[in-house]
N, C-alpha and C positions, 0 to 999 in steps of 0.2 A: 238485195238483202241476204237471200239464201247463199249466194256465192261468198259473201263476207262471212257468214256464219260458218260455212264449211272451211273457209280459209283459216278462221280462228281455231276450228276443231283440228285441222291438220297441224297448225302451229302448236297447239296444246299437246298433240300426240308427240311431237318432237320434244316438248318440255318434259313429258312423262318419261320418255325413253332416256333423256339426259339425266333426269333425277335418279333413275335407276342406275345409270353409270356412275353417278356420284356416290350412291349408297353401296353399289356392288361393282367396283372396278374389275376389269378383266383379270388382273393379276391377283385378286383377292384369294382365288382358289390355290394358287401357288404359295401365297403367304400362309394360308391356313395349313396347307400340307407341311410346309417346312417348320412351322411352329409346333405342329403335332409330332413331327419327327424329332425335333430337338427335345421336346418334353419327354418323349419315350426314351431317348438316349440318356437323358438326365436321370430319369427314374431308374433305368437299368444300372447306371453307374452308382446311384445311391444304394441300390440293392447289393451290388457287388462290394461296395465299400463296407456294408454291414457284414457280408460274409468274410471279408478280409480282415476286419477289425480285430476279432479274437486271435486270428493267426498272426497278424503283425505284432499284436501285443505280446503273444507268447514268444515270438521270435526275439523281440527285444529283451524279454526276461532271460531267455536262454543265452543270448549273447553276453548280457551283463554277468550272469552266473558263471559262464565259461571263462570270461575274462578275469573275474574275481578268483576263481579256482586256480587259474594259471598264475595269477599274480602272487597268490599265497604260496603256491608250489615253488615259484621262483625265489620268494623271500626265504622259504625254508631251505632251499638248495644253497642259497648264499650263506645262511647260518651254518649249514653243514660244512661248507668249505672253510668257514672261518672258525669252526667250533674246536674246542680242546676238551670237551666234556667226556663223560664216561661212555662206554660202549653201548649200554642199554638205552641211555638217553638219545644217543645218535641213531640207534636202531628205530626208536619210536618216531623220531623226526623224519627219518627216511621213509618209514611206513606211511606217515601222514602225507609226505610229499608225493609218494607214488599213488596214494588214494586220490589226492587232489588232481593229479595228472589224468588218472583214469576217469575221474568225475568230469573233467574238462572234455575228454574224448567222448564220453557218453552224451554230454550236452551237445557236442558238435553233431553227433549222429541224429539226435532228436531235432536239432536245428535244420539239418539237411532234409529231414522228412517234412518239416514245416515249409521249407523253400520249395519242395516238390509240389506241395499242395497249393502254394501261392502262385507258382509259375503260370498255370493255365488261367487263373483268375487275373493275373497281371496282364496276360496277353489279351484277354477279353476286354479288360479295362482300357488298354491302349487302343484297341479297335473302336470301342465306344467313344473314347475321347476324339479320335479322328473323325468319326461320324458326326459327333456333336459340333466340332469345329466347322466341318463342311456345311452342316445344316444351318449353323449360325451365320455363316457367310452368305448362304443362299437366302436366308431370311432377311438379311440386310438388303440384298439386291431386290427381293420381292417387295419389301417395305418401300424402297425408293420408287419402284415401278407403280405401286399402289398410290403413293403420294403424288407422283407425276400425273397419273391417269385421273385421279380425283381432282387435282388442280386444274387440269385441262377441261374436264367436264364441267367443273364449277364455273370456269370462265365462259364456256359456251352457254351454260344455263343462265348466267347473268345477262348475256347478250340476247338470248331468247326472251327473257323476262322484259327487257327494255323494248324489244321489237313488238311485243304483245300489246303494248299500250295503244299503238296506232291501229292495230287490227281490231282491238276491242272498241276503239273509238268510232269505227265505221259502222257499228251496230247500234240501233236505237236502245235506249235505256231499259225499256220493258223487256224486249227480246233478250238483251244481254243478261238481265236478272234471271230470266228463265233458263238461259244457257248455263250460267254460273251455278245455279241450284242443281241442274242436272249433272253438271261436271263434278260437283261435290259428292254426288251419290254414286258416280260411276268411275271414280278413279282419275278424274282430271280432264275428261273429254266429254263435252256435253251435247254434241250434235253429230249426226251421221247422215249419209245419203241412203235412200231406199234403193236396193239393188236386187232385181229379180225377186221381189216380194220378201226380201230379207233385210233386216236392219244391218247397215254397214258397220255398226259398233259391236253388238253382241252376236251377230251372225245368225240370229234366230229368225224363224218365219214370223212375219207380221200378219195379224188377222186380215182376212180378205176384205172386210169392210173398210179398214184403214187404207189398204192398198188401193181400193177402188176410189175412196174419198180423195186420196192424194193424186190419183191419176186424172181425175176430172176436176180438180180444184185449180184455181188460177195460179199462174207462176208466182212463186214466192210463198205459197201456203206451207205452213209448218204443222206437223202432227207430232204425237208423242208415242214412242215405242212402248207397248204394254209390258214388255219383258224387262228392259233395262232403264227405261225412263228418259232416254236421250231424245232430243228434238230431231225429228226426221223431215227430210225434204227430198225433192226429186233431184 
């Protein structure tokens, strides 16, 4: 009976390990790392976009204003070419044309300054996009690995659960009930062997009285570990 009990305990230890593999696949750490890396890159891109937004908006305004000034200057220039008006009127038109051209040049200079501010931000953004793309690709691979590992572990767990039925059936109902109660309290493994005065489950020393009791008891005697509550046998 005790051998059957220990066989069930060994089997349940495999079940506990496999359940852990289902819950925590080996590739989960890689997946968590790539998810964190992608989140960090995304947050950094969002922050950069916030820094770039007023600059790009101002650049758009400057481009539109410069284009408008030049278009108006060109229109005035055409009127001047076609004009037959008085000299003072032509002079006023020429002055407005020159002012518009100068305004366009001034806007171009300001726009160039905006571009200089945007250039390092754009370079950072491009690097972050590359980092994010790489992290996303690695995340997909890690997700696939996690799913494969979890699927494999789940299949093993199903097989272990099916095999447990026969092992549990080899133990009498009363002892099995005690074992299952102990297993529920100790994380899934309800029995252990006494080894050198220590419980093979919690690895703690067992009181001398219990060690002596088990040493002199008939084969198949079962005692209980005072520390963890597992069933103990020689």
